[in-house]
C-alpha positions as CSV (number, residue, x, y, z in Angstrom):
1,M,98.3,84.1,74.5
2,S,97.3,85.4,77.9
3,H,95.0,83.4,80.2
4,I,92.6,84.9,82.8
5,D,91.1,83.2,85.9
6,Y,87.8,84.9,86.4
7,F,86.4,84.6,89.9
8,F,82.8,85.7,90.2
9,S,79.3,85.1,91.7
10,P,76.1,84.8,89.8
11,I,74.3,86.9,92.5
12,S,76.9,89.7,92.4
13,P,75.5,92.9,91.0
14,F,77.8,95.6,92.2
15,T,80.5,93.2,92.9
16,Y,80.5,94.6,89.4
17,T,79.8,91.1,88.0
18,Y,76.6,91.8,86.1
19,L,77.7,95.3,85.2
20,A,81.0,94.1,83.9
21,D,80.6,90.8,82.3
22,S,80.1,91.9,78.6
23,G,83.2,94.1,79.0
24,L,85.3,91.1,79.9
25,E,84.1,89.2,76.9
26,E,85.0,92.0,74.6
27,I,88.5,92.3,76.1
28,V,89.1,88.5,75.8
29,R,88.1,88.6,72.1
30,E,90.2,91.7,71.3
31,H,93.4,90.2,72.8
32,E,92.7,86.6,71.8
33,A,93.0,85.6,75.5
34,T,91.5,82.6,77.2
35,V,89.5,82.6,80.3
36,T,88.5,80.1,83.0
37,Y,85.2,80.9,84.7
38,K,85.4,80.2,88.4
39,P,82.1,80.8,90.2
40,I,82.6,81.1,94.0
41,G,80.4,81.3,97.1
42,I,80.8,85.1,97.7
43,I,79.5,85.0,101.2
44,M,81.9,82.2,102.1
45,L,84.7,84.2,100.5
46,F,83.8,87.2,102.7
47,S,83.9,85.1,105.8
48,R,87.3,83.7,104.8
49,T,88.9,87.1,103.9
50,G,87.4,89.6,106.3
51,G,84.8,91.1,104.0
52,T,81.3,92.2,104.9
53,P,78.3,91.3,102.9
54,P,76.6,94.5,101.6
55,A,73.4,93.7,103.5
56,Q,75.4,93.8,106.7
57,S,77.4,96.9,106.0
58,H,76.7,100.3,107.6
59,P,73.5,102.1,106.2
60,L,75.7,104.8,104.7
61,R,77.6,102.3,102.7
62,Q,74.4,100.6,101.6
63,E,73.0,103.9,100.4
64,Y,76.2,104.7,98.4
65,H,76.1,101.1,97.1
66,L,72.6,101.7,95.6
67,Q,73.7,105.0,94.1
68,E,76.7,103.5,92.4
69,L,74.6,100.6,91.1
70,Q,72.4,103.1,89.4
71,R,75.3,105.1,88.0
72,Q,77.1,102.0,86.6
73,S,73.9,100.5,85.1
74,K,73.3,103.8,83.2
75,K,76.9,104.0,82.2
76,Q,76.9,100.5,80.8
77,R,73.4,100.8,79.4
78,L,72.3,97.7,81.3
79,P,68.9,97.5,83.0
80,I,69.1,96.6,86.7
81,T,66.5,96.0,89.4
82,L,67.8,97.3,92.8
83,K,65.3,95.5,95.0
84,L,64.7,92.0,93.7
85,E,61.9,89.7,94.8
86,Y,64.3,86.7,94.7
87,F,67.3,88.0,96.6
88,P,69.4,86.8,98.1
89,T,68.9,83.5,96.3
90,N,71.0,80.4,96.3
91,A,73.7,80.8,93.7
92,T,74.9,77.2,93.9
93,P,72.6,75.6,91.2
94,S,73.5,78.2,88.6
95,S,77.2,78.0,89.6
96,Y,77.1,74.2,89.1
97,A,75.5,74.7,85.7
98,I,78.3,77.1,84.6
99,I,80.9,74.6,85.8
100,A,79.2,71.8,83.9
101,A,78.9,74.0,80.7
102,Q,82.5,74.9,80.8
103,A,83.5,71.2,81.0
104,D,81.1,70.4,78.2
105,S,82.3,73.3,76.0
106,S,79.6,72.8,73.3
107,G,78.1,76.3,73.7
108,D,79.1,79.8,74.8
109,V,80.2,79.8,78.5
110,G,80.6,83.6,78.6
111,G,77.2,84.0,77.1
112,L,75.7,81.6,79.6
113,V,77.2,83.7,82.5
114,Q,75.6,86.8,81.0
115,Y,72.2,85.1,80.5
116,I,72.2,84.0,84.1
117,L,73.2,87.4,85.4
118,S,70.7,89.1,83.2
119,A,68.0,86.7,84.4
120,C,68.7,87.7,88.0
121,W,69.3,91.4,87.7
122,A,67.3,92.5,84.7
123,E,64.5,90.0,84.4
124,E,63.9,89.4,88.2
125,K,64.0,85.7,87.9
126,D,65.1,83.3,90.6
127,I,68.3,81.8,89.3
128,A,68.1,79.0,91.8
129,Q,65.2,77.6,89.9
130,D,65.8,74.7,87.5
131,D,63.6,76.1,84.7
132,V,65.4,79.4,84.7
133,I,68.8,77.8,84.6
134,K,67.8,75.4,81.8
135,D,66.5,78.3,79.8
136,C,69.8,80.1,80.2
137,L,71.7,77.0,79.1
138,R,69.5,76.7,76.0
139,Q,70.0,80.3,75.0
140,A,73.8,79.9,75.3
141,G,73.8,76.8,73.0
142,F,74.0,74.1,75.7
143,D,71.9,71.1,76.3
144,P,69.6,72.1,79.2
145,A,70.1,68.6,80.7
146,L,73.5,69.8,81.8
147,A,71.7,71.3,84.8
148,D,70.9,67.8,86.0
149,S,74.4,66.3,85.4
150,G,77.7,66.5,87.1
151,L,76.4,67.6,90.5
152,L,79.1,65.9,92.4
153,S,81.9,67.2,90.2
154,G,80.2,70.6,90.2
155,A,80.2,70.7,94.0
156,E,83.9,69.7,94.1
157,T,84.9,72.3,91.6
158,Y,82.8,75.0,93.3
159,L,84.6,74.4,96.6
160,A,88.0,74.1,94.9
161,N,87.4,77.5,93.2
162,L,86.8,79.0,96.7
163,E,90.0,77.5,98.0
164,K,92.0,78.7,95.0
165,A,90.5,82.1,95.4
166,V,91.6,82.4,99.0
167,I,95.1,81.1,98.2
168,C,95.5,83.5,95.3
169,G,94.4,86.5,97.4
170,V,90.9,87.0,96.0
171,F,88.7,88.9,98.4
172,G,85.8,90.1,96.3
173,A,84.1,89.7,92.9
174,P,84.6,90.0,90.1
175,F,88.3,89.3,90.4
176,Y,90.6,88.7,87.4
177,I,94.0,87.1,87.7
178,V,96.2,87.0,84.6
179,D,98.6,84.1,84.2
180,D,101.7,86.4,84.3
181,G,100.7,87.6,87.8
182,P,98.7,90.9,87.8
183,E,95.4,90.9,89.7
184,F,92.4,93.2,89.0
185,W,89.4,93.6,91.3
186,G,86.1,95.1,90.2
187,Q,84.4,96.3,87.0
188,D,86.2,99.6,87.4
189,R,89.5,97.9,86.7
190,L,88.6,96.3,83.4
191,N,90.3,99.2,81.5
192,D,93.4,98.4,83.4
193,L,93.1,94.7,82.5
194,D,92.7,95.7,78.9
195,A,95.7,97.9,79.0
196,H,97.8,95.2,80.6
197,L,96.9,92.7,77.9
198,A,97.8,95.3,75.4
199,G,101.3,95.5,76.9
200,E,100.9,99.1,78.2
201,F,102.0,98.2,81.7
């Protein structure tokens, strides 16, 4: 059984995270793989690996970025809001909730990630807010009180995820690392991840 370390950020749209997440879940189910969700501070990752946050990139790149977001959202049949009222927001609280939920394991962690991403990019909610996070936890089958617990361990894991990401060569999100070595960056590489797990290469 293959295992995937999934590095992502809850505020990543075209990092292909929101537009890719359900695809990962389908691949994991099909191949009976396991996955560890590793939320990371994407801006901190950029600063550690030489990346440029989209908002600081050249206007030409920003324009293409918006075009590609629209194309991918139509392709995946997922609604997306390109100019959010709450953006950029603090991804730390929702990341801590995901970490706590994964440790608790009483609900659907993949579902929780999708609910949080959808709350941000489709429903225009501020995923730094406690009530939004608790509602996502509830929808995914977790006790909403998880949002108030494990803050210290969540902070430690969040930082550890970033360190592991840098050590493993992660430079963007989403980033998938399979336990037998191959790495896949971006939503447009999910088909390759699928093929690898199927033994095609």
